C-alpha positions in Angstrom: 41.9 16.8 -48.7 38.7 17.6 -46.8 40.1 21.2 -46.4 40.8 21.5 -50.1 37.4 20.1 -51.2 34.8 22.8 -51.8 32.1 20.8 -53.1 28.6 20.3 -51.5 28.9 16.6 -51.3 30.5 14.1 -49.0 34.2 14.3 -50.0 34.4 10.4 -49.8 31.3 10.2 -52.0 33.0 12.8 -54.4 36.1 10.9 -54.4 34.3 7.6 -55.1 32.3 9.1 -57.8 35.5 10.4 -59.8 36.2 6.9 -60.6 32.8 5.3 -60.5 30.5 8.0 -61.9 27.3 5.9 -62.4 27.5 3.7 -59.4 26.0 4.5 -55.8 28.6 5.3 -53.2 29.7 2.6 -50.8 27.3 4.3 -48.3 24.6 4.0 -50.6 24.2 7.5 -51.8 22.9 7.4 -55.6 25.1 9.2 -58.0 24.1 12.4 -59.5 24.8 11.0 -63.0 22.0 8.4 -62.6 19.8 11.2 -61.3 20.5 13.2 -64.5 19.9 10.1 -66.5 16.6 9.5 -65.2 15.5 13.2 -65.5 16.7 13.2 -69.1 14.7 9.9 -69.7 11.6 11.5 -68.4 12.2 14.6 -70.7 13.1 12.9 -73.8 11.4 9.5 -74.0 8.0 9.6 -75.7 6.6 7.7 -72.5 8.6 9.6 -70.3 5.9 11.8 -68.8 7.9 15.1 -68.9 8.2 15.7 -72.6 8.1 19.4 -73.4 8.0 20.3 -69.7 10.1 23.6 -69.4 10.8 23.0 -65.8 12.3 19.6 -66.3 14.4 20.9 -69.1 15.8 23.5 -66.5 16.2 20.9 -63.8 18.3 18.9 -66.2 20.7 22.0 -67.0 21.0 22.7 -63.1 21.8 19.1 -62.3 24.5 19.1 -65.3 25.9 22.3 -64.0 26.1 20.6 -60.5 27.6 17.4 -61.6 30.3 19.6 -63.4 30.9 21.8 -60.4 31.4 18.5 -58.1 33.7 17.1 -60.8 35.9 20.3 -60.7 35.8 20.5 -57.0 36.9 16.8 -56.2 39.7 17.2 -59.0 41.1 20.3 -57.7 41.3 18.8 -54.1 43.0 15.7 -55.4 45.6 17.9 -57.2 46.1 19.8 -53.9 46.3 16.6 -51.9 48.8 15.2 -54.2 51.1 18.3 -53.8 51.0 17.9 -50.1 54.1 15.8 -48.4 53.6 12.2 -48.9 50.6 10.7 -47.3 49.3 13.9 -45.8 46.6 14.6 -48.2 45.0 11.0 -47.7 45.4 11.3 -44.0 43.1 14.3 -44.1 40.4 12.1 -45.4 40.9 9.7 -42.3 42.4 11.7 -39.3 41.5 9.3 -36.6 43.5 6.6 -38.4 46.8 8.3 -38.4 49.5 6.3 -36.6 51.3 8.0 -33.6 48.5 10.8 -33.9 48.0 12.2 -30.3 45.3 14.6 -30.8 
């Protein structure tokens, strides 16, 4: 799965966010979705501080595009991993944990 994932995030975090999009990853990394919500609040809230800021609006669009690309990348990696012989896709996430692996 690591080889199939072409996103820029840690593959385990991306996999986590596939099912828990608004939660911080187990390693504490905040989700991109929460960053987007914070940015949207600053732009669209009357007291948000960035209302009418064209740079903030561009930042929202860029973050939305990044989130979309990451979702597509992890979804494609999962599909590829599921097509591999049983268990090999998941083993590619944790290669050191393979039973009987000698290197």
